[in-house]
N, C-alpha and C positions, 0 to 999 in steps of 0.2 A: 330706415337703415338694415338692411338683413346682417343676420350673423353672420360672421366668418368664421368656417370650421376646419377649413384647409383640409378636404376628404383625400386628396392626393397623399399627405404625409400620414394621416390616421391608417390609412388602407394601406400603405409600406409597413408601417409599425407593426399592425397586425399580421400583414402577409409573412413578416420576418419571424414571428414568434409561431405560425402555423408551420413555416417552414423547418424550424429547429424540432418540433413535436412529433414530424412526419413520421410514422411507425409506432406511434403509441397506439394502444387499446381503445376502442369505441370513442365516446364524445371528446377524449382527451387529446387527440388530433385534429377535430375539424369544430369544435365549441369554442369561441376566444375564451370566456372567462375561465374554462374549464384549463385549458390548453394552457393560459399563462400561469394559473397556480400549480400546473404540475411541472411546468418547465422552472419556474422559480425555487419549488421545493426539491426537485433535483437538482439543480446548482446548488443548493444549500448540503444534499448528500454529497457531491462530487468533492465540495471544499472540505468538509468532516473527513471522508474517506481519503483524502490525500495525505492526512495526518495519520488515519487509523492504519494506513497500509504499511508506514514504516513502523510502527509497533507491530505489526502482526509479522512481519519479517524479522524482526528483532527477535521476537519470540519463538518463531520457525528455527531461526539459527541456534538460538539457545539451546532447543530441543534436539537439534541434530549433533550436536556437542557433546550435551550430556550423554546421549545413548551412544556414541561414537568413543567417548570416555571410559564409560561405565564396562564398555568390552574391553577394555585394557586395566579395569581395576581402579577407576578413579573417579570421584563424583565431579558433576560441574564446577561446583566450586573449590573445591581443592585445585582442580586442573589450572582453573583461571586464576587463584590466587599463587598457584606455582609458578603461573607463565608471567604475571606481573613482577614477582620476586626476582625471576631470573630476567626481568627487562627485556622480553621477547614481545615486541609490539605488531601483532596481528590481528587484525579485526574479526567479529563475529562472522562478519560475512567469508571472509577468508577462510577462517578456520571450519564453519560449516560445508564449505564447497571441498576443503580437502577431506572433512569427513566422510563427505558423500562418494567424493568422485577418485580420490587419490588416497585410499585408506592405508596404503605404506609410507606415504609422507606424513600422514596423520600420527601413526604409530611412532615415526623417527621424533616426532615434535614430542609426545607423550613421554618417550624414553628420556630426552633431553630433561623433561622438566622433572623425571620423578627422580634423577640424579642428584 
């Protein structure tokens, strides 16, 4: 009895991966073994970098807040410490946006914290 391999299903599986690797360079787009390895590694990078993206943005916000606070004669740590003492609950994302796009509003917050 001949061996059943279900060529239709295996071809569909391969086509699906090769479709996902469309646009890659060289053999990464059209050779099955290379393409599947590349695609799997890309999925690992995507998973890892979704986590790293959050870290990168938080550090960017901290740098922006620090730069803006230093323009008003405070360091980041003293600014955030005084902000917590005054029980002003603003996220770093909002503070960084204020520092970049609305410097007068950020200055008002700094003046409020300095008192």
